[in-house]
C-alpha positions as CSV (number, residue, x, y, z in Angstrom):
1,M,14.9,9.3,21.4
2,G,15.2,5.6,22.1
3,K,17.9,3.6,20.4
4,K,17.3,2.2,17.0
5,A,16.7,-1.5,16.6
6,T,19.2,-2.7,14.1
7,K,17.7,-6.1,13.7
8,A,14.3,-4.5,12.8
9,A,15.7,-1.7,10.7
10,D,14.2,-2.9,7.4
11,N,10.8,-3.9,8.9
12,M,8.0,-1.8,7.6
13,Y,6.3,-1.5,10.9
14,C,9.6,-0.4,12.5
15,I,10.3,2.0,9.8
16,A,6.7,3.5,10.2
17,R,7.2,3.9,13.9
18,Y,10.5,5.7,13.4
19,E,8.8,8.0,10.9
20,A,6.0,8.7,13.3
21,A,8.6,9.4,16.0
22,E,9.9,12.3,13.9
23,K,6.5,14.0,14.7
24,N,5.7,12.5,18.0
25,N,8.5,11.6,20.3
26,S,6.3,9.0,22.1
27,F,6.9,6.6,19.2
28,S,10.7,6.7,19.7
29,S,10.5,3.8,22.1
30,R,8.6,0.5,21.7
31,E,7.4,0.8,25.3
32,K,5.6,4.1,24.8
33,A,4.5,3.1,21.3
34,S,3.0,-0.1,22.6
35,E,1.0,1.9,25.3
36,I,-0.4,4.2,22.5
37,L,-1.2,1.1,20.3
38,N,-2.7,-0.7,23.3
39,M,-0.4,-3.7,22.5
40,D,2.0,-5.7,24.6
41,R,5.5,-4.4,24.1
42,T,6.9,-7.9,23.5
43,R,4.3,-8.4,20.8
44,L,5.3,-5.1,19.1
45,A,8.9,-6.1,19.3
46,N,8.1,-9.5,17.7
47,I,6.1,-7.7,14.9
48,E,9.0,-5.4,14.3
49,L,11.6,-8.2,14.3
50,G,9.4,-10.0,11.7
51,N,9.0,-13.0,14.1
52,I,5.2,-12.8,13.9
53,T,2.6,-11.4,11.5
54,P,0.4,-8.7,13.1
55,Y,-3.4,-9.2,13.1
56,P,-5.3,-6.9,10.7
57,E,-6.7,-4.8,13.6
58,E,-3.1,-4.2,14.8
59,V,-2.1,-3.1,11.3
60,L,-5.0,-0.8,11.0
61,C,-4.2,0.7,14.5
62,M,-0.5,1.2,13.6
63,A,-1.5,2.6,10.2
64,Q,-3.7,5.1,12.0
65,K,-1.5,6.1,14.9
66,Y,1.7,6.2,12.9
67,N,0.0,8.0,9.9
68,S,1.1,5.2,7.6
69,P,-1.7,4.1,5.4
70,E,0.7,2.1,3.3
71,L,0.9,-0.5,6.1
72,C,-2.6,-1.6,5.4
73,N,-1.8,-2.0,1.6
74,S,1.3,-3.9,2.3
75,H,-0.4,-6.1,4.9
76,C,-3.3,-7.0,2.5
77,A,-1.0,-7.5,-0.4
78,E,1.5,-9.7,1.4
79,N,-0.3,-11.5,4.3
80,C,-4.0,-11.7,3.6
81,P,-5.0,-14.8,1.6
82,I,-7.6,-12.8,-0.3
83,G,-5.4,-9.7,-0.7
84,K,-2.6,-11.7,-2.1
85,Q,-4.8,-12.5,-5.1
86,T,-6.6,-9.2,-5.4
87,V,-4.5,-6.3,-4.0
88,S,-1.4,-4.9,-5.7
89,K,1.2,-3.7,-3.4
90,V,2.0,-0.1,-4.1
91,T,5.2,1.9,-3.8
92,I,4.8,5.3,-2.2
93,D,7.1,7.7,-4.0
94,D,7.3,11.5,-3.9
95,F,4.2,13.4,-5.3
96,D,5.8,14.4,-8.5
97,R,6.8,10.8,-9.3
98,L,3.5,9.4,-8.4
99,S,1.8,12.0,-10.6
100,L,3.9,11.1,-13.5
101,K,3.2,7.3,-13.0
102,V,-0.6,8.1,-13.1
103,L,-0.3,10.2,-16.1
104,G,1.9,7.7,-17.8
105,S,-0.6,4.9,-17.1
106,L,-3.4,7.1,-18.7
107,K,-1.6,8.1,-21.8
108,D,-3.1,5.4,-23.9
109,I,-6.6,5.7,-22.5
110,D,-8.2,6.6,-25.9
111,S,-6.8,3.5,-27.7
112,L,-7.8,1.4,-24.7
113,R,-11.4,2.7,-24.9
114,T,-11.5,2.1,-28.7
115,S,-10.2,-1.5,-28.2
116,L,-12.8,-2.2,-25.4
117,I,-15.6,-0.8,-27.5
118,A,-14.6,-3.0,-30.5
119,I,-14.3,-6.1,-28.3
120,S,-17.6,-5.6,-26.6
121,E,-19.6,-4.7,-29.6
122,D,-21.0,-8.2,-29.9
123,G,-21.1,-8.9,-26.2
124,V,-18.6,-11.7,-26.5
125,V,-14.8,-11.9,-26.1
126,D,-13.8,-14.1,-29.1
127,S,-10.7,-16.2,-29.1
128,N,-9.0,-13.7,-31.6
129,E,-9.7,-10.9,-29.1
130,I,-8.3,-12.5,-26.0
131,K,-4.8,-11.0,-26.3
132,D,-6.2,-7.5,-26.8
133,F,-8.6,-8.0,-23.9
134,E,-5.6,-9.2,-21.6
135,K,-3.8,-6.0,-22.6
136,I,-6.7,-3.9,-21.6
137,L,-6.9,-5.7,-18.2
138,D,-3.1,-5.2,-17.7
139,T,-3.4,-1.5,-18.5
140,L,-6.3,-1.2,-16.1
141,D,-4.3,-2.9,-13.4
142,K,-1.5,-0.4,-13.9
143,I,-3.9,2.5,-13.7
144,S,-5.5,1.1,-10.5
145,T,-2.2,0.5,-8.9
146,N,-0.8,4.0,-9.6
147,A,-4.1,5.6,-8.6
148,N,-4.0,3.6,-5.3
149,A,-0.5,4.8,-4.7
150,L,-1.4,8.4,-5.3
151,K,-4.5,8.0,-2.9
152,I,-2.3,6.5,-0.2
153,W,0.2,9.4,-0.6
154,A,-2.7,11.8,-0.2
155,E,-4.1,10.1,2.9
156,K,-0.6,10.2,4.5
157,N,0.4,13.7,3.4
158,I,-2.8,15.8,3.1
159,K,-5.2,13.8,5.3
160,I,-7.6,12.9,2.5
161,Q,-9.9,10.0,3.6
């Protein structure tokens, strides 16, 4: 296995490559990884060192080759101008932890449904309903984020597409 790049040790792309190297020794060196990724070795080094931001196509390729779908989520949430406003970055925990987060975010679904029905009865969100509506949207965001984290875990660990 190649030597570990200490300057890039906390970089998500470098971490993903090291994790991929545990199953495929070809990813243990940047040189071999860059060949597999069809990317210049210097460019890969600069990405892993945080000197440059990879192009979306490069992130997609790394995510696929490294089996790290979380790279796409992180890239969109942190680097894409649209994604920064629309994509929540997820944290990929162990399956049991993710399951509990999903279930926890769903625990108040009945009261959420009741509130949404009450607010939408007249087809208008009145000024006195705005706080309740914002709470509904916040809960939906949490459900969505937790569901996305579980989906990414599944893509990574049991190859669900």
